[in-house]
Steps between C-alpha positions, in 0.01 A plus 500: 500500500237774525173438672249303297260719297161331519366701204785367288425147635131535415573611146735199465234267641236623248735469204592145613135406528387645176815412289551843353533869586220592266250270681613615841461853382140437401421350844680763702377798290848644465716550198736221375781753531441549858496126577813437288681783686401361839609152404842624380544671831402187687741282305780753559433482872505124496816496293380246245227460228165361603353457152629391158316548167315201345351634181251770588479369856727502801614199687644491850867432562611278783522808721163621377337164606649535839371861543158392369466232761540761777290764316209250471513435870528869591203613291291200600551604860409850401166375354447300814567806718231689306250228576599502867449879522167471315350199689692513820536122548629379827775295358733507195465235224787254481610426140661166426663452159554130440670317212391130463707261299290334230621156637315558818134373505243781541339337797840460670572863436174591671571282802850667532356850476202428723667602831532853365121515475467472873686827567305763693588758237314530173700305239529559118680221314651540159604159358705447193581167348801414279834336453723498812783699332250772387345522850841524662595791271181681611591425862845645448334820363279511805192457296410190713511438875542125475513217249328165569684209345560129529883530492750712698650791316750361252862573575546636151231767541641855480285608793571564865214311660431273796301168523229453757370135520115480509456133535482176302259212429484174320362432157164352385444348154173550311332366184156491334286191568547383145873527505515328843298209360754457220774465770325320785818374678573623856690816546773562395520194277203649301736781373729250315450562128216751577492854349626756755490875510803670642599850622738681260878461528533826705292343780698365804242218521562344163840346578372357829208344320726332243723369777202362686362324190848323475498397861148361469598304190229667282554666157207721409470644152533880505192630325550868581731757666351813650655819645158608620334290775149596399550397144626158608192456709276581202673236288469255787132574521474411126650156574831560324703352790555437864646801689609601848400788723592595858304284750397819676250575230396147402126541592478816305652353196258199505195738550609760241608256224282193572806272529583198701777478749732225380743507793715701728864505600725692743808351345501818296425833665427831319657793684384861495695831567439866517786697358560860624771757465500534883664253734293632791145536381310824612202497265202390724343284233829334392577440868156328552566278206857411600406424858207267426549150626588267208308195649184712533532639155594168332306242696387206290183584295423139406264420795207465268682319222340205338574171683631339182808723502810302608763696690867436421663366820831410353809678614548710812712788373351796328654600169596869532698739314 
């Protein structure tokens, strides 16, 4: 294959960003015919189409999406180089592109990413939240550096990636004061017949919770199911039901949502992973995150919990996936 022509790549990038040759022509101040001709040459050199027509607009093909991922990184680096030459900073900014599964609590995601903030280099974080499958697809196209999730990469995923365990912690259960007064029994007996808010079926935690309820002999009434962790917390704050969060953020949950800690258990543990396309991590920020000590990251956050909370002491084995 011939050497890459960066003018061709730049025209491709502008068309991909604007969605049409006409709009790219207006921004680049060149004729549509020029851009069209350069794109045709670029596609001929690559040996496959990069765009397909969708009405009056153009949509990227699978090959086009792959090229776009690299083009964005190349031209972002070019913009960064201009700033370096203009301002002469002593160090280059490290960019970290993170996908966070919507099943992971926002505060947990912050705790996981916090080690990267201690890097000596200037860090710029770009966080995206979404379904794990969608995030893995972006990871495969090199649009993300890592994906933070509560489950290892599923075997069925059509992505070549590697799991990096980041730690685990037990669970804490919360409720509003009014709801707790309606179910005053000790934990976990208070959950029997009580409304419960659960993570969605895609969450690795859901099946472990259901199994734990069975082993404790309690049958809560499912009042809601949520793919998004923050939305579940909002419903919990409104008193719709009891719900569980990682014990690592228990104090934060009580302060932010004005809730009571009902009880904690380590019979169930929630586990967290970083997924990357590299077995051996070289990105400095991803390396800092993956090497953080789990016990430091996920030490219990229930030291200031209300004394009325009753810890579950039954069972000695953790229920893990």
